[in-house]
C-alpha positions, 0 to 999 in steps of 0.5 A, a space after each residue: 499500500 501507499 507509504 503514509 509514514 514517509 509523508 506524515 512522520 509521527 503523525 501518520 496514524 490518520 492516513 494509516 487508518 485510511 490505508 486500512 479502509 482502502 485495503 478492506 474496501 477493495 477486497 469486499 464484495 457486496 450483495 447484488 453486484 455484477 458477477 463479471 465485475 467481481 471476477 475482475 476485482 478477484 483478478 486484480 487482488 490476485 495480481 496484488 498478491 505478487 508485489 515484490 522486486 522487479 515485478 511490482 510495477 507489472 503487478 500494479 498495472 495488471 491490477 489497474 487493468 483488472 479494475 478498469 475492466 470491472 468498471 466497464 462491467 459495472 460503473 457503480 461498483 465503488 470498490 473498483 473505483 477505489 482500487 483503480 484510484 489507488 493503483 494510479 497512485 502506486 503507478 504515479 499516474 497523477 494526471 489520470 488519477 485527477 481525471 478519475 477522481 472527478 469521474 467517480 462522482 460524475 458517474 456516482 453522485 452518491 454519498 459513497 462516491 463523494 466519500 471515496 473522492 474525499 478518502 483519496 484526496 486525503 491520500 495525496 494530502 489535498 485536505 481542503 478538497 477532501 473536506 469539501 467532498 466529505 461535506 457533500 457526502 454528509 449533506 446527502 447522508 448526515 449519518 454516514 459514519 465513514 464520511 464523519 470520521 474521515 472529516 474528523 481526522 481532516 479537522 484534527 490535522 488542520 488543528 481546528 480542535 473544536 470542530 474536530 471533537 464534535 465531528 469525532 464524537 458524531 462519528 463515534 455515535 455513528 459507529 455505535 449505531 452500526 455496532 447495534 445493527 451488526 455487533 459482529 463486524 470488526 471494523 466499526 469496533 476498531 475505528 471506534 477504538 482508534 478514535 477514542 484513543 485520539 480523544 484520550 478515552 483509553 479505557 473505552 478505546 481498549 474495550 473496543 480494540 479488544 472486541 475487534 481483535 476477538 472478531 478478527 481472531 475468529 476470521 483467522 480461524 477460518 482463513 489463517 493467511 488473511 493478510 488484510 486481517 493481520 494488517 488490522 491486528 498489527 495496527 491494533 496491537 500498535 495502539 494497545 502498546 503491544 509492540 512485539 505482537 504488532 511486529 509479529 502480526 505485521 510480519 505475517 501480513 507482509 506474507 511471512 508464513 512462519 508459524 506465530 502465536 498471538 
């Protein structure tokens, strides 16, 4: 994935979380989506499993081609747009990225479309335009938990701490609502915990992060080599101060299949 640590130094947590969402959204298939489009998403994911040495650029280009095919098959498949935008960044095709980021909302003028535009603008640190996109998403859907927490992070990054506190608290409330509907979805628990950490509400954060770990562990029981789950576990361990566990999980997320116990 895109290396956010190099950009923001000690303040990389915001974009690190966004990178985590980018990975998860690319790999999630939704009900009633076009089968052919999802086949191309799977091909893209297969290409991304080979990203080392001289094959890295080729793998990104193959994934980009697959995401383009997915969009041709289903222009409303948001995970395909998200994947395409991420690959354009990886390949440093910035002109095409700028065209595509506007094309997303031209074809999909929905809360999700505007949220994806905001998310990807954050990846290139264009925070003012990202905030405008997220505000547009929230005008259409004031209860968009993802748009709210992304907005909160932007406000925090811009040091508008009063606004950020309000946005973060709204985001936490939306994640609470999501958890009430589906308490077995790990992501709201994880993001809720990370937000609470930012607000120094450590006891509540620990409860949320540990619950996310429990759900992720259950997923690993079924799929022990799931790199995306290991990556999320690594992030959680880091925020809980469990450095050794975090490093081991990160090693597994990077494809080292040596047996580890966490």
